[in-house]
C-alpha positions as CSV (number, residue, x, y, z in Angstrom):
1,M,17.0,-14.6,6.0
2,N,16.7,-11.6,3.8
3,G,20.0,-11.1,1.7
4,C,19.7,-7.1,2.8
5,F,20.3,-8.4,6.2
6,K,24.0,-9.2,5.5
7,E,24.7,-6.1,3.0
8,I,23.4,-3.9,5.9
9,L,25.5,-5.3,8.5
10,K,28.5,-4.8,6.0
11,L,27.8,-1.1,6.0
12,E,26.6,-0.4,9.0
13,P,27.9,-3.2,11.4
14,N,26.5,-1.6,14.6
15,T,23.1,-1.9,14.0
16,P,21.2,-2.3,17.3
17,C,18.5,-4.5,15.8
18,F,16.4,-5.3,12.7
19,I,12.7,-5.8,12.2
20,M,11.4,-8.5,9.5
21,H,8.4,-7.7,8.1
22,D,6.1,-9.5,5.7
23,V,5.0,-6.8,3.2
24,D,1.6,-7.6,3.6
25,L,1.4,-6.6,7.2
26,L,1.3,-3.1,8.0
27,L,0.8,-1.8,11.3
28,I,-2.5,-0.3,11.5
29,D,-2.1,1.6,14.9
30,D,0.7,4.4,15.1
31,R,0.9,3.3,18.9
32,N,2.7,0.5,17.9
33,M,6.5,1.5,17.7
34,Y,9.0,-0.1,15.8
35,T,11.7,0.1,18.5
36,C,14.7,-2.3,19.4
37,P,13.7,-4.1,22.9
38,L,15.8,-6.0,24.8
39,Y,14.1,-9.2,23.6
40,P,12.6,-10.3,20.7
41,R,9.2,-9.2,20.2
42,H,6.0,-10.6,17.6
43,L,4.5,-7.6,16.2
44,S,2.0,-9.0,14.4
45,V,0.3,-11.7,17.4
46,A,-3.3,-10.1,16.5
47,I,-3.9,-8.8,13.0
48,D,-7.1,-8.0,11.2
49,K,-6.7,-10.8,8.4
50,F,-7.5,-13.2,11.5
51,Q,-9.9,-11.2,13.3
52,F,-7.1,-9.7,15.7
53,Y,-7.0,-13.7,17.1
54,L,-3.6,-15.8,17.0
55,P,-4.5,-18.7,14.7
56,Y,-1.4,-21.0,15.6
57,A,0.5,-21.7,18.7
58,Q,3.5,-22.8,17.2
59,L,4.6,-20.7,14.3
60,V,5.9,-17.3,14.4
61,G,6.0,-15.0,11.7
62,G,4.8,-11.8,10.2
63,V,6.4,-8.9,12.0
64,L,9.3,-9.8,14.4
């Protein structure tokens, strides 16, 4: 877990959600919104690096 996560919670304990983001995976379509949905959502299931295909079924990462 990112160390900033704990520090932000100290300053803003009522933060509704966090988006964990790899620095090399920026969203390329501005219709993809950073929001706080009811359930966790994987924002990088289809990225240009892998021709917009999810190369693995068991792992999660990128933008959560």
